[in-house]
C-alpha positions in Angstrom: -17.6 15.6 2.3 -19.4 13.0 0.7 -16.9 12.4 -1.5 -14.4 11.7 1.0 -16.8 9.6 3.0 -17.3 7.5 0.1 -13.7 7.0 -0.2 -13.5 5.8 3.4 -16.8 3.8 3.3 -16.5 1.9 0.0 -13.5 -0.2 0.6 -15.3 -1.2 4.1 -18.6 -2.0 2.2 -16.3 -4.2 -0.3 -14.7 -6.0 2.3 -17.8 -6.4 4.2 -19.9 -8.2 1.3 -16.9 -10.2 0.4 -16.7 -11.7 3.6 -20.2 -13.3 3.3 -19.7 -14.6 -0.5 -18.5 -18.3 -1.3 -15.2 -18.9 -3.2 -17.3 -19.0 -6.8 -19.5 -16.3 -6.2 -16.4 -14.1 -5.2 -15.0 -14.8 -8.7 -18.3 -14.5 -10.5 -19.5 -11.2 -9.0 -18.2 -7.6 -9.0 -16.9 -6.2 -5.8 -19.9 -4.1 -4.7 -22.4 -7.0 -5.6 -24.1 -7.9 -2.6 -23.9 -11.6 -1.8 -26.9 -14.1 -2.3 -26.9 -14.9 1.3 -26.2 -12.9 4.4 -26.3 -15.9 6.7 -23.2 -17.5 5.2 -20.7 -17.6 8.4 -18.4 -20.1 7.1 -15.6 -17.8 6.2 -15.8 -16.3 9.8 -15.6 -19.5 11.1 -12.5 -20.7 9.2 -10.8 -17.3 9.9 -11.3 -17.6 13.6 -10.5 -21.2 14.0 -8.0 -22.3 11.3 -6.7 -18.7 10.7 -5.5 -18.5 14.3 -7.7 -15.4 15.0 -8.9 -16.8 18.3 -5.6 -17.1 19.6 -4.7 -13.5 18.2 -7.1 -12.3 20.1 -6.3 -13.8 23.2 -2.7 -12.6 22.9 -3.9 -8.9 21.9 -6.3 -8.8 25.0 -3.5 -9.8 27.3 -0.8 -7.4 25.8 -3.4 -4.6 25.6 -4.5 -4.9 29.3 -0.8 -4.9 31.0 0.5 -2.6 28.7 -2.4 -0.1 29.0 -2.4 -0.5 33.0 1.6 0.2 32.9 1.2 3.3 30.8 -1.5 4.7 33.1 0.6 4.3 36.3 3.8 5.3 35.0 2.1 8.2 32.9 -0.1 9.8 35.8 2.8 9.6 38.2 5.0 11.2 35.7 2.6 14.2 35.0 2.1 14.5 38.8 5.9 15.0 39.3 6.4 17.2 36.7 3.4 19.7 37.4 3.4 19.5 41.4 7.0 19.5 42.0 10.0 21.8 41.2 13.1 20.3 40.7 16.5 20.7 38.7 16.2 19.7 35.3 12.3 19.7 35.1 12.4 21.4 31.7 14.9 18.9 30.5 13.1 15.9 31.5 9.7 17.3 29.3 12.2 18.0 26.5 13.6 14.8 26.6 10.1 13.3 25.8 9.5 15.7 23.0 13.1 14.8 21.5 12.3 11.2 22.0 9.2 11.7 19.3 11.5 13.3 16.9 13.6 10.1 16.7 12.3 7.4 13.9 11.8 4.2 15.9 13.3 2.1 13.3 16.5 3.8 13.6 16.9 2.7 17.2 15.5 -1.0 16.6 19.0 -2.7 16.6 19.9 -1.6 20.2 16.1 -1.9 21.1 16.1 -5.5 20.0 19.8 -6.2 21.7 18.2 -5.0 25.0 15.1 -7.0 24.6 17.2 -10.3 23.8 19.7 -9.7 26.5 16.6 -9.3 29.0 15.6 -12.8 27.8 12.2 -11.1 26.6 12.5 -12.0 22.9 9.6 -14.6 21.8 7.5 -13.9 24.8 4.5 -11.4 25.4 6.7 -9.4 27.8 8.7 -8.0 24.8 5.7 -6.4 23.4 4.1 -5.6 26.7 7.5 -3.7 27.7 7.8 -1.8 24.4 4.2 -0.5 24.8 4.3 0.4 28.3 7.0 3.0 27.5 4.6 6.2 28.0 4.8 8.5 25.0 4.6 12.2 24.8 1.0 12.2 24.1 0.0 10.6 27.2 2.0 12.8 29.3 0.5 15.8 27.4 -3.1 14.5 28.0 -2.3 13.9 31.8 -0.4 17.2 32.1 -3.5 19.0 30.9 -5.6 17.5 32.9 -3.4 17.8 35.9 -3.4 21.7 35.6 -7.1 22.0 36.1 -6.9 20.4 39.2 -6.5 22.8 42.1 -3.5 22.9 44.3 -5.2 23.5 47.0 -6.8 20.0 47.2 -2.9 18.9 47.6 -2.4 21.6 50.5 -5.7 20.6 52.2 -4.5 17.1 52.1 -1.1 17.6 53.7 -2.9 19.8 56.5 -4.5 16.6 57.4 -1.5 14.5 57.3 -1.6 13.1 54.0 1.7 12.2 51.9 2.6 12.8 48.6 1.9 9.1 47.4 -1.4 9.3 49.4 -2.7 12.7 47.9 -1.7 11.1 44.3 -3.8 7.8 44.9 -6.6 8.9 46.6 -7.2 12.5 45.3 -5.3 13.1 41.9 -5.7 9.7 40.3 -9.5 9.4 40.5 -9.8 13.0 39.4 -7.9 12.0 36.2 -10.5 9.7 34.8 -11.4 11.6 32.1 -7.9 11.6 31.1 -7.4 7.9 31.5 -10.2 7.2 29.5 -9.1 9.5 26.5 -5.4 7.5 26.9 -7.0 4.1 27.1 -8.9 4.8 23.7 -5.9 6.4 22.0 -3.1 4.2 22.9 -5.5 1.0 22.8 -6.2 1.5 19.4 -2.5 2.1 18.6 -1.7 -1.0 20.3 -4.5 -3.2 18.7 -3.4 -2.2 15.0 0.3 -2.4 15.7 2.2 -4.8 13.5 5.7 -4.0 13.3 6.8 -4.7 16.9 4.9 -8.1 17.4 6.1 -9.5 14.1 9.6 -8.7 15.2 9.8 -9.5 18.9 7.1 -12.2 18.8 7.8 -14.4 15.5 6.3 -17.3 17.1 3.1 -18.6 15.5 1.2 -19.1 18.9 2.2 -15.8 20.1 0.8 -13.9 17.4 -1.8 -11.0 18.0 -4.4 -10.1 15.5 -2.5 -8.0 13.0 0.2 -10.9 12.7 -2.5 -13.6 12.6 -4.3 -11.7 9.7 -1.0 -11.1 8.0 -0.2 -15.2 8.1 -3.4 -15.4 5.8 -1.1 -15.2 3.0 0.0 -18.5 3.2 -2.8 -20.9 3.7 -5.6 -18.7 2.5 -3.5 -16.7 -0.2 -6.3 -17.4 -2.7 -9.1 -17.3 -0.7 -10.1 -13.6 -0.8 -13.2 -14.2 0.7 -11.6 -15.8 3.7 -9.1 -12.7 4.3 -11.9 -10.4 3.9 -13.7 -12.3 6.8 -10.6 -12.0 8.8 -10.3 -8.4 8.1 -13.8 -7.8 9.2 -13.1 -9.7 12.5 -10.2 -7.2 13.1 -12.1 -3.9 11.8 -15.2 -4.6 13.9 -13.9 -4.4 17.7 -12.1 -1.0 16.6 -15.1 0.6 14.9 -17.3 -0.1 17.7 -15.2 1.2 20.2 -14.7 4.2 18.2 -18.2 4.9 17.7 -19.2 4.3 21.0 -16.3 6.4 22.8 -15.4 9.1 20.2 -16.8 12.0 22.5 -14.0 11.1 24.9 -11.3 11.1 22.6 -12.4 14.8 21.3 -12.9 16.1 24.9 -9.7 14.4 25.9 -7.7 16.5 23.4 -9.7 19.3 23.2 -10.1 20.1 27.1 -6.5 21.0 28.0 -6.9 23.8 25.2 -9.7 25.4 27.0 -9.1 25.5 30.5 
């Protein structure tokens, strides 16, 4: 465990220390040597302003919020329909979700690109939002496991009071899915935050760059300034790291609760 931790931590420590070094100091010192000053924030300022990280954070936040909202609404509705209704082709629908996960995404990119371009979404934030909004089987699975733990007697009691299916979903089932919603937000939120391929392919305009593509563009103006690149990398890592450390119990609980109920 110690060796595994070192393999994971040492590269992060190296990047973190490099982000505080000057260009001359970076060339003259070793990768694990601490910087002479921990208050040197010039690299972070350069990465945040000249490197386009500020615009990247803005675009990432917009895409993240809209895509996650759509995923939660679509995913909870789909799970509610699959669990609470009996209809012809029910197993086929679930099987279709599973089948889609077996098809490599890169093999369908030609058709996907034509659809996105035909809808006029290319080079707009909506291209990434629509593609991220597609509910994956992991979200469906998590919502289904929590849905099965909600007694059907609640639905029946609400029907006796005159509530329709939409009211039951919105006022009874949806609020009880908060633990599952928190789990999906964390898991899919981190995936969207770290995604590089889709934004790079569908949003090539520089002012539409997200944090991953903004960091990749450092190879041009800052190709030889590794201390600035390290600062940009730290800016990208810190939000994900903080979110995981604060919310990791929701991830573990969300993935295991379905197996124990």
